[in-house]
N, CA, C and O atoms as a GROMACS GRO file, in nm:
protein
  556
    1UNK      N    1   0.085  -0.118   0.000
    1UNK     CA    2   0.000   0.000   0.000
    1UNK      C    3   0.089   0.124   0.000
    1UNK      O    4   0.186   0.132   0.075
    2UNK      N    5   0.053   0.218  -0.085
    2UNK     CA    6   0.126   0.345  -0.091
    2UNK      C    7   0.035   0.459  -0.045
    2UNK      O    8  -0.074   0.479  -0.098
    3UNK      N    9   0.082   0.533   0.055
    3UNK     CA   10   0.010   0.649   0.107
    3UNK      C   11   0.098   0.772   0.091
    3UNK      O   12   0.215   0.772   0.128
    4UNK      N   13   0.040   0.875   0.035
    4UNK     CA   14   0.111   1.001   0.014
    4UNK      C   15   0.060   1.102   0.116
    4UNK      O   16  -0.061   1.122   0.131
    5UNK      N   17   0.151   1.166   0.185
    5UNK     CA   18   0.118   1.274   0.278
    5UNK      C   19   0.153   1.405   0.211
    5UNK      O   20   0.266   1.425   0.167
    6UNK      N   21   0.055   1.495   0.204
    6UNK     CA   22   0.075   1.626   0.145
    6UNK      C   23   0.042   1.732   0.249
    6UNK      O   24  -0.071   1.738   0.299
    7UNK      N   25   0.139   1.813   0.282
    7UNK     CA   26   0.121   1.920   0.380
    7UNK      C   27   0.132   2.056   0.313
    7UNK      O   28   0.214   2.077   0.224
    8UNK      N   29   0.047   2.146   0.358
    8UNK     CA   30   0.042   2.280   0.302
    8UNK      C   31   0.123   2.382   0.378
    8UNK      O   32   0.218   2.348   0.449
    9UNK      N   33   0.084   2.509   0.363
    9UNK     CA   34   0.166   2.620   0.410
    9UNK      C   35   0.192   2.620   0.560
    9UNK      O   36   0.105   2.589   0.642
   10UNK      N   37   0.314   2.656   0.592
   10UNK     CA   38   0.364   2.676   0.727
   10UNK      C   39   0.383   2.548   0.807
   10UNK      O   40   0.431   2.552   0.921
   11UNK      N   41   0.346   2.434   0.750
   11UNK     CA   42   0.366   2.309   0.823
   11UNK      C   43   0.512   2.267   0.824
   11UNK      O   44   0.551   2.178   0.900
   12UNK      N   45   0.594   2.329   0.741
   12UNK     CA   46   0.738   2.309   0.748
   12UNK      C   47   0.796   2.369   0.877
   12UNK      O   48   0.911   2.340   0.912
   13UNK      N   49   0.718   2.450   0.946
   13UNK     CA   50   0.764   2.514   1.070
   13UNK      C   51   0.717   2.442   1.196
   13UNK      O   52   0.734   2.493   1.307
   14UNK      N   53   0.657   2.323   1.179
   14UNK     CA   54   0.613   2.249   1.298
   14UNK      C   55   0.732   2.227   1.390
   14UNK      O   56   0.844   2.202   1.346
   15UNK      N   57   0.705   2.237   1.517
   15UNK     CA   58   0.809   2.226   1.618
   15UNK      C   59   0.849   2.361   1.673
   15UNK      O   60   0.891   2.373   1.788
   16UNK      N   61   0.835   2.464   1.589
   16UNK     CA   62   0.866   2.600   1.636
   16UNK      C   63   0.748   2.694   1.618
   16UNK      O   64   0.742   2.798   1.683
   17UNK      N   65   0.655   2.660   1.531
   17UNK     CA   66   0.539   2.746   1.504
   17UNK      C   67   0.429   2.721   1.607
   17UNK      O   68   0.378   2.609   1.618
   18UNK      N   69   0.394   2.822   1.680
   18UNK     CA   70   0.284   2.814   1.777
   18UNK      C   71   0.278   2.679   1.849
   18UNK      O   72   0.182   2.605   1.831
   19UNK      N   73   0.378   2.646   1.928
   19UNK     CA   74   0.379   2.515   1.993
   19UNK      C   75   0.258   2.490   2.083
   19UNK      O   76   0.222   2.375   2.107
   20UNK      N   77   0.196   2.596   2.131
   20UNK     CA   78   0.076   2.577   2.214
   20UNK      C   79  -0.041   2.522   2.132
   20UNK      O   80  -0.133   2.462   2.187
   21UNK      N   81  -0.038   2.542   2.002
   21UNK     CA   82  -0.143   2.492   1.912
   21UNK      C   83  -0.098   2.363   1.843
   21UNK      O   84  -0.175   2.267   1.834
   22UNK      N   85   0.026   2.361   1.793
   22UNK     CA   86   0.073   2.254   1.706
   22UNK      C   87   0.175   2.161   1.769
   22UNK      O   88   0.220   2.066   1.704
   23UNK      N   89   0.213   2.184   1.894
   23UNK     CA   90   0.311   2.100   1.960
   23UNK      C   91   0.453   2.143   1.928
   23UNK      O   92   0.475   2.239   1.854
   24UNK      N   93   0.549   2.072   1.985
   24UNK     CA   94   0.688   2.112   1.967
   24UNK      C   95   0.772   2.010   1.890
   24UNK      O   96   0.895   2.019   1.889
   25UNK      N   97   0.707   1.914   1.827
   25UNK     CA   98   0.779   1.814   1.748
   25UNK      C   99   0.780   1.854   1.601
   25UNK      O  100   0.679   1.901   1.548
   26UNK      N  101   0.893   1.836   1.535
   26UNK     CA  102   0.899   1.864   1.392
   26UNK      C  103   0.828   1.753   1.316
   26UNK      O  104   0.815   1.641   1.364
   27UNK      N  105   0.782   1.786   1.196
   27UNK     CA  106   0.716   1.683   1.116
   27UNK      C  107   0.817   1.578   1.070
   27UNK      O  108   0.782   1.460   1.060
   28UNK      N  109   0.939   1.617   1.042
   28UNK     CA  110   1.040   1.521   0.998
   28UNK      C  111   1.061   1.411   1.102
   28UNK      O  112   1.070   1.293   1.066
   29UNK      N  113   1.069   1.447   1.227
   29UNK     CA  114   1.085   1.348   1.334
   29UNK      C  115   0.961   1.260   1.342
   29UNK      O  116   0.971   1.137   1.353
   30UNK      N  117   0.843   1.322   1.338
   30UNK     CA  118   0.719   1.244   1.344
   30UNK      C  119   0.708   1.150   1.224
   30UNK      O  120   0.667   1.035   1.239
   31UNK      N  121   0.745   1.197   1.106
   31UNK     CA  122   0.736   1.117   0.984
   31UNK      C  123   0.822   0.991   0.994
   31UNK      O  124   0.779   0.883   0.951
   32UNK      N  125   0.940   1.002   1.049
   32UNK     CA  126   1.026   0.885   1.067
   32UNK      C  127   0.960   0.784   1.161
   32UNK      O  128   0.964   0.663   1.136
   33UNK      N  129   0.899   0.831   1.269
   33UNK     CA  130   0.829   0.743   1.362
   33UNK      C  131   0.708   0.677   1.295
   33UNK      O  132   0.681   0.559   1.318
   34UNK      N  133   0.637   0.752   1.213
   34UNK     CA  134   0.520   0.698   1.143
   34UNK      C  135   0.563   0.587   1.047
   34UNK      O  136   0.498   0.482   1.041
   35UNK      N  137   0.670   0.608   0.974
   35UNK     CA  138   0.720   0.504   0.883
   35UNK      C  139   0.762   0.380   0.960
   35UNK      O  140   0.741   0.268   0.913
   36UNK      N  141   0.821   0.397   1.077
   36UNK     CA  142   0.861   0.282   1.159
   36UNK      C  143   0.740   0.205   1.211
   36UNK      O  144   0.743   0.083   1.222
   37UNK      N  145   0.634   0.279   1.244
   37UNK     CA  146   0.513   0.215   1.297
   37UNK      C  147   0.439   0.133   1.192
   37UNK      O  148   0.371   0.036   1.224
   38UNK      N  149   0.453   0.172   1.065
   38UNK     CA  150   0.383   0.104   0.956
   38UNK      C  151   0.483   0.059   0.849
   38UNK      O  152   0.484   0.114   0.738
   39UNK      N  153   0.566  -0.040   0.880
   39UNK     CA  154   0.671  -0.080   0.786
   39UNK      C  155   0.618  -0.139   0.655
   39UNK      O  156   0.690  -0.141   0.555
   40UNK      N  157   0.494  -0.186   0.654
   40UNK     CA  158   0.439  -0.244   0.531
   40UNK      C  159   0.383  -0.138   0.436
   40UNK      O  160   0.345  -0.169   0.323
   41UNK      N  161   0.377  -0.014   0.482
   41UNK     CA  162   0.323   0.095   0.401
   41UNK      C  163   0.439   0.170   0.334
   41UNK      O  164   0.538   0.203   0.398
   42UNK      N  165   0.424   0.194   0.205
   42UNK     CA  166   0.518   0.279   0.134
   42UNK      C  167   0.467   0.422   0.145
   42UNK      O  168   0.356   0.453   0.102
   43UNK      N  169   0.547   0.510   0.203
   43UNK     CA  170   0.508   0.648   0.222
   43UNK      C  171   0.582   0.739   0.125
   43UNK      O  172   0.696   0.713   0.087
   44UNK      N  173   0.515   0.845   0.086
   44UNK     CA  174   0.577   0.956   0.014
   44UNK      C  175   0.531   1.082   0.085
   44UNK      O  176   0.418   1.089   0.132
   45UNK      N  177   0.619   1.180   0.094
   45UNK     CA  178   0.586   1.303   0.165
   45UNK      C  179   0.621   1.424   0.079
   45UNK      O  180   0.727   1.430   0.017
   46UNK      N  181   0.529   1.520   0.079
   46UNK     CA  182   0.549   1.645   0.004
   46UNK      C  183   0.492   1.758   0.087
   46UNK      O  184   0.383   1.747   0.144
   47UNK      N  185   0.566   1.869   0.093
   47UNK     CA  186   0.518   1.989   0.160
   47UNK      C  187   0.549   2.109   0.072
   47UNK      O  188   0.656   2.117   0.011
   48UNK      N  189   0.452   2.202   0.066
   48UNK     CA  190   0.475   2.327  -0.007
   48UNK      C  191   0.392   2.437   0.056
   48UNK      O  192   0.285   2.414   0.112
   49UNK      N  193   0.445   2.558   0.045
   49UNK     CA  194   0.372   2.677   0.086
   49UNK      C  195   0.296   2.738  -0.032
   49UNK      O  196   0.232   2.842  -0.017
   50UNK      N  197   0.304   2.674  -0.148
   50UNK     CA  198   0.250   2.730  -0.272
   50UNK      C  199   0.130   2.648  -0.318
   50UNK      O  200   0.142   2.527  -0.341
   51UNK      N  201   0.016   2.712  -0.331
   51UNK     CA  202  -0.110   2.645  -0.364
   51UNK      C  203  -0.100   2.563  -0.493
   51UNK      O  204  -0.141   2.447  -0.496
   52UNK      N  205  -0.045   2.622  -0.599
   52UNK     CA  206  -0.036   2.551  -0.726
   52UNK      C  207   0.050   2.426  -0.719
   52UNK      O  208   0.020   2.327  -0.786
   53UNK      N  209   0.156   2.430  -0.639
   53UNK     CA  210   0.240   2.310  -0.623
   53UNK      C  211   0.163   2.199  -0.551
   53UNK      O  212   0.181   2.081  -0.582
   54UNK      N  213   0.079   2.236  -0.456
   54UNK     CA  214  -0.003   2.135  -0.388
   54UNK      C  215  -0.101   2.072  -0.487
   54UNK      O  216  -0.118   1.950  -0.487
   55UNK      N  217  -0.164   2.153  -0.569
   55UNK     CA  218  -0.256   2.102  -0.670
   55UNK      C  219  -0.182   2.011  -0.767
   55UNK      O  220  -0.231   1.902  -0.800
   56UNK      N  221  -0.065   2.053  -0.815
   56UNK     CA  222   0.014   1.970  -0.906
   56UNK      C  223   0.046   1.835  -0.842
   56UNK      O  224   0.039   1.732  -0.910
   57UNK      N  225   0.081   1.833  -0.715
   57UNK     CA  226   0.117   1.707  -0.649
   57UNK      C  227  -0.006   1.619  -0.628
   57UNK      O  228   0.003   1.497  -0.642
   58UNK      N  229  -0.118   1.677  -0.595
   58UNK     CA  230  -0.242   1.600  -0.584
   58UNK      C  231  -0.273   1.534  -0.718
   58UNK      O  232  -0.308   1.416  -0.723
   59UNK      N  233  -0.262   1.609  -0.826
   59UNK     CA  234  -0.288   1.553  -0.959
   59UNK      C  235  -0.186   1.446  -0.996
   59UNK      O  236  -0.222   1.344  -1.056
   60UNK      N  237  -0.060   1.468  -0.962
   60UNK     CA  238   0.046   1.372  -0.994
   60UNK      C  239   0.024   1.238  -0.924
   60UNK      O  240   0.038   1.132  -0.986
   61UNK      N  241  -0.010   1.242  -0.796
   61UNK     CA  242  -0.023   1.121  -0.715
   61UNK      C  243  -0.164   1.062  -0.714
   61UNK      O  244  -0.182   0.946  -0.677
   62UNK      N  245  -0.260   1.140  -0.755
   62UNK     CA  246  -0.400   1.102  -0.737
   62UNK      C  247  -0.455   0.993  -0.826
   62UNK      O  248  -0.574   0.963  -0.820
   63UNK      N  249  -0.371   0.933  -0.909
   63UNK     CA  250  -0.415   0.822  -0.993
   63UNK      C  251  -0.326   0.700  -0.974
   63UNK      O  252  -0.345   0.598  -1.041
   64UNK      N  253  -0.228   0.709  -0.883
   64UNK     CA  254  -0.131   0.600  -0.874
   64UNK      C  255  -0.106   0.548  -0.733
   64UNK      O  256  -0.038   0.446  -0.717
   65UNK      N  257  -0.157   0.613  -0.631
   65UNK     CA  258  -0.135   0.565  -0.495
   65UNK      C  259  -0.268   0.516  -0.436
   65UNK      O  260  -0.374   0.530  -0.497
   66UNK      N  261  -0.258   0.458  -0.317
   66UNK     CA  262  -0.379   0.402  -0.254
   66UNK      C  263  -0.453   0.501  -0.166
   66UNK      O  264  -0.572   0.483  -0.138
   67UNK      N  265  -0.385   0.606  -0.123
   67UNK     CA  266  -0.450   0.704  -0.038
   67UNK      C  267  -0.364   0.827  -0.021
   67UNK      O  268  -0.241   0.821  -0.029
   68UNK      N  269  -0.429   0.939   0.002
   68UNK     CA  270  -0.361   1.066   0.028
   68UNK      C  271  -0.410   1.119   0.163
   68UNK      O  272  -0.530   1.128   0.188
   69UNK      N  273  -0.314   1.154   0.247
   69UNK     CA  274  -0.344   1.229   0.370
   69UNK      C  275  -0.309   1.373   0.339
   69UNK      O  276  -0.193   1.406   0.316
   70UNK      N  277  -0.408   1.460   0.340
   70UNK     CA  278  -0.389   1.599   0.301
   70UNK      C  279  -0.416   1.692   0.418
   70UNK      O  280  -0.527   1.698   0.471
   71UNK      N  281  -0.312   1.766   0.457
   71UNK     CA  282  -0.329   1.875   0.551
   71UNK      C  283  -0.300   2.002   0.470
   71UNK      O  284  -0.185   2.045   0.460
   72UNK      N  285  -0.404   2.059   0.414
   72UNK     CA  286  -0.389   2.178   0.330
   72UNK      C  287  -0.368   2.304   0.412
   72UNK      O  288  -0.352   2.412   0.356
   73UNK      N  289  -0.370   2.290   0.544
   73UNK     CA  290  -0.348   2.403   0.636
   73UNK      C  291  -0.443   2.518   0.600
   73UNK      O  292  -0.562   2.494   0.579
   74UNK      N  293  -0.394   2.639   0.593
   74UNK     CA  294  -0.480   2.755   0.569
   74UNK      C  295  -0.554   2.746   0.436
   74UNK      O  296  -0.663   2.804   0.422
   75UNK      N  297  -0.498   2.676   0.339
   75UNK     CA  298  -0.567   2.662   0.209
   75UNK      C  299  -0.697   2.581   0.222
   75UNK      O  300  -0.783   2.589   0.134
   76UNK      N  301  -0.711   2.506   0.329
   76UNK     CA  302  -0.835   2.433   0.354
   76UNK      C  303  -0.954   2.528   0.347
   76UNK      O  304  -1.060   2.492   0.295
   77UNK      N  305  -0.936   2.647   0.398
   77UNK     CA  306  -1.046   2.741   0.416
   77UNK      C  307  -1.059   2.841   0.302
   77UNK      O  308  -1.149   2.925   0.302
   78UNK      N  309  -0.968   2.833   0.203
   78UNK     CA  310  -0.968   2.935   0.097
   78UNK      C  311  -0.957   2.880  -0.044
   78UNK      O  312  -0.988   2.952  -0.139
   79UNK      N  313  -0.914   2.755  -0.062
   79UNK     CA  314  -0.878   2.708  -0.195
   79UNK      C  315  -0.984   2.622  -0.261
   79UNK      O  316  -0.997   2.503  -0.232
   80UNK      N  317  -1.059   2.684  -0.348
   80UNK     CA  318  -1.152   2.609  -0.433
   80UNK      C  319  -1.072   2.517  -0.525
   80UNK      O  320  -1.115   2.405  -0.555
   81UNK      N  321  -0.955   2.563  -0.569
   81UNK     CA  322  -0.870   2.485  -0.660
   81UNK      C  323  -0.825   2.353  -0.600
   81UNK      O  324  -0.828   2.251  -0.668
   82UNK      N  325  -0.784   2.353  -0.474
   82UNK     CA  326  -0.743   2.228  -0.409
   82UNK      C  327  -0.865   2.138  -0.392
   82UNK      O  328  -0.856   2.017  -0.413
   83UNK      N  329  -0.977   2.195  -0.354
   83UNK     CA  330  -1.100   2.117  -0.342
   83UNK      C  331  -1.138   2.052  -0.474
   83UNK      O  332  -1.178   1.936  -0.477
   84UNK      N  333  -1.126   2.126  -0.583
   84UNK     CA  334  -1.157   2.072  -0.716
   84UNK      C  335  -1.057   1.963  -0.756
   84UNK      O  336  -1.096   1.865  -0.819
   85UNK      N  337  -0.931   1.980  -0.721
   85UNK     CA  338  -0.829   1.879  -0.755
   85UNK      C  339  -0.862   1.745  -0.689
   85UNK      O  340  -0.845   1.640  -0.750
   86UNK      N  341  -0.909   1.750  -0.565
   86UNK     CA  342  -0.945   1.628  -0.494
   86UNK      C  343  -1.062   1.557  -0.562
   86UNK      O  344  -1.064   1.435  -0.573
   87UNK      N  345  -1.157   1.635  -0.609
   87UNK     CA  346  -1.273   1.576  -0.677
   87UNK      C  347  -1.236   1.519  -0.814
   87UNK      O  348  -1.308   1.436  -0.868
   88UNK      N  349  -1.124   1.563  -0.870
   88UNK     CA  350  -1.085   1.522  -1.005
   88UNK      C  351  -0.999   1.395  -1.008
   88UNK      O  352  -0.974   1.340  -1.116
   89UNK      N  353  -0.955   1.347  -0.893
   89UNK     CA  354  -0.866   1.230  -0.890
   89UNK      C  355  -0.942   1.105  -0.846
   89UNK      O  356  -1.054   1.112  -0.795
   90UNK      N  357  -0.878   0.990  -0.867
   90UNK     CA  358  -0.938   0.861  -0.827
   90UNK      C  359  -0.905   0.821  -0.684
   90UNK      O  360  -0.984   0.754  -0.618
   91UNK      N  361  -0.790   0.863  -0.636
   91UNK     CA  362  -0.741   0.822  -0.505
   91UNK      C  363  -0.822   0.888  -0.393
   91UNK      O  364  -0.846   1.008  -0.398
   92UNK      N  365  -0.863   0.809  -0.292
   92UNK     CA  366  -0.933   0.870  -0.179
   92UNK      C  367  -0.839   0.958  -0.096
   92UNK      O  368  -0.721   0.929  -0.081
   93UNK      N  369  -0.896   1.066  -0.044
   93UNK     CA  370  -0.821   1.165   0.034
   93UNK      C  371  -0.882   1.174   0.173
   93UNK      O  372  -1.004   1.186   0.187
   94UNK      N  373  -0.797   1.170   0.275
   94UNK     CA  374  -0.841   1.198   0.411
   94UNK      C  375  -0.786   1.334   0.448
   94UNK      O  376  -0.665   1.358   0.441
   95UNK      N  377  -0.875   1.421   0.488
   95UNK     CA  378  -0.837   1.556   0.531
   95UNK      C  379  -0.787   1.550   0.674
   95UNK      O  380  -0.853   1.495   0.762
   96UNK      N  381  -0.669   1.607   0.696
   96UNK     CA  382  -0.603   1.602   0.827
   96UNK      C  383  -0.587   1.743   0.883
   96UNK      O  384  -0.552   1.836   0.812
   97UNK      N  385  -0.614   1.756   1.013
   97UNK     CA  386  -0.585   1.880   1.085
   97UNK      C  387  -0.524   1.844   1.220
   97UNK      O  388  -0.577   1.760   1.293
   98UNK      N  389  -0.416   1.908   1.253
   98UNK     CA  390  -0.347   1.885   1.379
   98UNK      C  391  -0.428   1.942   1.494
   98UNK      O  392  -0.446   1.877   1.597
   99UNK      N  393  -0.476   2.064   1.477
   99UNK     CA  394  -0.556   2.128   1.582
   99UNK      C  395  -0.705   2.102   1.557
   99UNK      O  396  -0.744   2.059   1.448
  100UNK      N  397  -0.785   2.129   1.658
  100UNK     CA  398  -0.930   2.122   1.641
  100UNK      C  399  -0.975   2.253   1.578
  100UNK      O  400  -0.993   2.353   1.648
  101UNK      N  401  -0.993   2.252   1.448
  101UNK     CA  402  -1.027   2.374   1.376
  101UNK      C  403  -1.161   2.432   1.421
  101UNK      O  404  -1.186   2.552   1.406
  102UNK      N  405  -1.247   2.348   1.476
  102UNK     CA  406  -1.379   2.395   1.518
  102UNK      C  407  -1.377   2.464   1.654
  102UNK      O  408  -1.477   2.524   1.694
  103UNK      N  409  -1.266   2.456   1.723
  103UNK     CA  410  -1.254   2.529   1.850
  103UNK      C  411  -1.173   2.657   1.832
  103UNK      O  412  -1.138   2.724   1.929
  104UNK      N  413  -1.144   2.689   1.707
  104UNK     CA  414  -1.062   2.807   1.676
  104UNK      C  415  -1.148   2.913   1.608
  104UNK      O  416  -1.271   2.910   1.618
  105UNK      N  417  -1.085   3.005   1.538
  105UNK     CA  418  -1.156   3.116   1.476
  105UNK      C  419  -1.263   3.066   1.378
  105UNK      O  420  -1.250   2.958   1.319
  106UNK      N  421  -1.369   3.145   1.361
  106UNK     CA  422  -1.481   3.105   1.276
  106UNK      C  423  -1.440   3.072   1.133
  106UNK      O  424  -1.495   2.980   1.074
  107UNK      N  425  -1.343   3.145   1.077
  107UNK     CA  426  -1.306   3.120   0.938
  107UNK      C  427  -1.248   2.979   0.920
  107UNK      O  428  -1.246   2.927   0.808
  108UNK      N  429  -1.201   2.917   1.027
  108UNK     CA  430  -1.144   2.782   1.019
  108UNK      C  431  -1.252   2.674   1.021
  108UNK      O  432  -1.220   2.556   1.010
  109UNK      N  433  -1.377   2.712   1.034
  109UNK     CA  434  -1.485   2.614   1.038
  109UNK      C  435  -1.530   2.572   0.899
  109UNK      O  436  -1.600   2.471   0.886
  110UNK      N  437  -1.493   2.645   0.796
  110UNK     CA  438  -1.531   2.614   0.658
  110UNK      C  439  -1.415   2.545   0.587
  110UNK      O  440  -1.302   2.591   0.593
  111UNK      N  441  -1.445   2.433   0.520
  111UNK     CA  442  -1.343   2.360   0.446
  111UNK      C  443  -1.388   2.338   0.303
  111UNK      O  444  -1.499   2.292   0.277
  112UNK      N  445  -1.299   2.372   0.209
  112UNK     CA  446  -1.323   2.340   0.069
  112UNK      C  447  -1.272   2.201   0.034
  112UNK      O  448  -1.291   2.154  -0.078
  113UNK      N  449  -1.209   2.134   0.130
  113UNK     CA  450  -1.155   2.000   0.110
  113UNK      C  451  -1.260   1.894   0.143
  113UNK      O  452  -1.274   1.796   0.071
  114UNK      N  453  -1.332   1.914   0.251
  114UNK     CA  454  -1.425   1.815   0.304
  114UNK      C  455  -1.522   1.757   0.201
  114UNK      O  456  -1.542   1.636   0.201
  115UNK      N  457  -1.585   1.837   0.113
  115UNK     CA  458  -1.682   1.779   0.021
  115UNK      C  459  -1.625   1.669  -0.071
  115UNK      O  460  -1.700   1.583  -0.118
  116UNK      N  461  -1.496   1.672  -0.098
  116UNK     CA  462  -1.436   1.571  -0.184
  116UNK      C  463  -1.358   1.464  -0.109
  116UNK      O  464  -1.304   1.372  -0.170
  117UNK      N  465  -1.352   1.476   0.023
  117UNK     CA  466  -1.270   1.386   0.103
  117UNK      C  467  -1.346   1.260   0.145
  117UNK      O  468  -1.468   1.262   0.160
  118UNK      N  469  -1.270   1.153   0.164
  118UNK     CA  470  -1.324   1.029   0.219
  118UNK      C  471  -1.366   1.051   0.364
  118UNK      O  472  -1.465   0.994   0.410
  119UNK      N  473  -1.289   1.134   0.434
  119UNK     CA  474  -1.317   1.163   0.574
  119UNK      C  475  -1.228   1.275   0.623
  119UNK      O  476  -1.144   1.326   0.549
  120UNK      N  477  -1.247   1.311   0.748
  120UNK     CA  478  -1.171   1.421   0.808
  120UNK      C  479  -1.130   1.381   0.950
  120UNK      O  480  -1.210   1.326   1.026
  121UNK      N  481  -1.006   1.410   0.983
  121UNK     CA  482  -0.954   1.383   1.117
  121UNK      C  483  -0.904   1.516   1.172
  121UNK      O  484  -0.819   1.582   1.112
  122UNK      N  485  -0.959   1.555   1.286
  122UNK     CA  486  -0.937   1.689   1.339
  122UNK      C  487  -0.900   1.682   1.487
  122UNK      O  488  -0.968   1.618   1.566
  123UNK      N  489  -0.790   1.748   1.523
  123UNK     CA  490  -0.765   1.778   1.662
  123UNK      C  491  -0.687   1.678   1.745
  123UNK      O  492  -0.686   1.690   1.868
  124UNK      N  493  -0.623   1.581   1.683
  124UNK     CA  494  -0.547   1.483   1.760
  124UNK      C  495  -0.397   1.505   1.750
  124UNK      O  496  -0.318   1.412   1.768
  125UNK      N  497  -0.358   1.628   1.723
  125UNK     CA  498  -0.216   1.660   1.710
  125UNK      C  499  -0.157   1.585   1.591
  125UNK      O  500  -0.228   1.551   1.497
  126UNK      N  501  -0.029   1.560   1.597
  126UNK     CA  502   0.035   1.487   1.488
  126UNK      C  503  -0.020   1.345   1.477
  126UNK      O  504  -0.010   1.282   1.371
  127UNK      N  505  -0.077   1.294   1.584
  127UNK     CA  506  -0.138   1.161   1.580
  127UNK      C  507  -0.252   1.152   1.479
  127UNK      O  508  -0.294   1.042   1.443
  128UNK      N  509  -0.302   1.267   1.433
  128UNK     CA  510  -0.406   1.268   1.329
  128UNK      C  511  -0.358   1.194   1.204
  128UNK      O  512  -0.437   1.129   1.136
  129UNK      N  513  -0.229   1.204   1.174
  129UNK     CA  514  -0.175   1.134   1.057
  129UNK      C  515  -0.179   0.982   1.076
  129UNK      O  516  -0.212   0.909   0.983
  130UNK      N  517  -0.145   0.935   1.196
  130UNK     CA  518  -0.151   0.791   1.224
  130UNK      C  519  -0.293   0.740   1.209
  130UNK      O  520  -0.317   0.634   1.151
  131UNK      N  521  -0.388   0.816   1.260
  131UNK     CA  522  -0.529   0.777   1.247
  131UNK      C  523  -0.570   0.773   1.100
  131UNK      O  524  -0.649   0.687   1.059
  132UNK      N  525  -0.516   0.865   1.021
  132UNK     CA  526  -0.543   0.864   0.878
  132UNK      C  527  -0.489   0.740   0.810
  132UNK      O  528  -0.557   0.679   0.728
  133UNK      N  529  -0.368   0.702   0.844
  133UNK     CA  530  -0.309   0.578   0.789
  133UNK      C  531  -0.397   0.460   0.826
  133UNK      O  532  -0.429   0.377   0.741
  134UNK      N  533  -0.435   0.452   0.951
  134UNK     CA  534  -0.519   0.341   0.995
  134UNK      C  535  -0.652   0.336   0.920
  134UNK      O  536  -0.705   0.228   0.896
  135UNK      N  537  -0.706   0.453   0.884
  135UNK     CA  538  -0.833   0.454   0.811
  135UNK      C  539  -0.818   0.386   0.675
  135UNK      O  540  -0.913   0.325   0.626
  136UNK      N  541  -0.701   0.397   0.613
  136UNK     CA  542  -0.679   0.329   0.485
  136UNK      C  543  -0.653   0.180   0.506
  136UNK      O  544  -0.696   0.098   0.424
  137UNK      N  545  -0.584   0.144   0.610
  137UNK     CA  546  -0.553   0.003   0.635
  137UNK      C  547  -0.676  -0.078   0.672
  137UNK      O  548  -0.681  -0.199   0.648
  138UNK      N  549  -0.774  -0.012   0.732
  138UNK     CA  550  -0.894  -0.082   0.779
  138UNK      C  551  -1.008  -0.077   0.677
  138UNK      O  552  -1.113  -0.138   0.699
  139UNK      N  553  -0.989  -0.007   0.566
  139UNK     CA  554  -1.101   0.002   0.471
  139UNK      C  555  -1.090  -0.102   0.362
  139UNK      O  556  -1.176  -0.108   0.274
   0.00000   0.00000   0.00000
């Protein structure tokens, strides 16, 4: 099974960005632990702060892998283009959020990703990614 993790803007700063919201662990360290926990899964990881690059990567991977874990970060609430890209591919997408977006500012309550997603995991910190992997393994 191949699962692609796609992270959006500012997630490259995990570990130092608002640790009270996102924790103090870097994604690189977490990613290594995730790969160790699921040795039978082939992982690919991509991060960009640029909306078009995220769309390009969704389109590139969206016909050849078994699942995508997408944390579009702030683009979740603003990008019709990313939402449309998800609807245009064959691969199921699980929307991931580290924080509980529904306990934060009102603008974070709207997602352009959710209508095309297989499901959404919100508010379990970096463990949201593990739960996303498990959702593909159990389906």
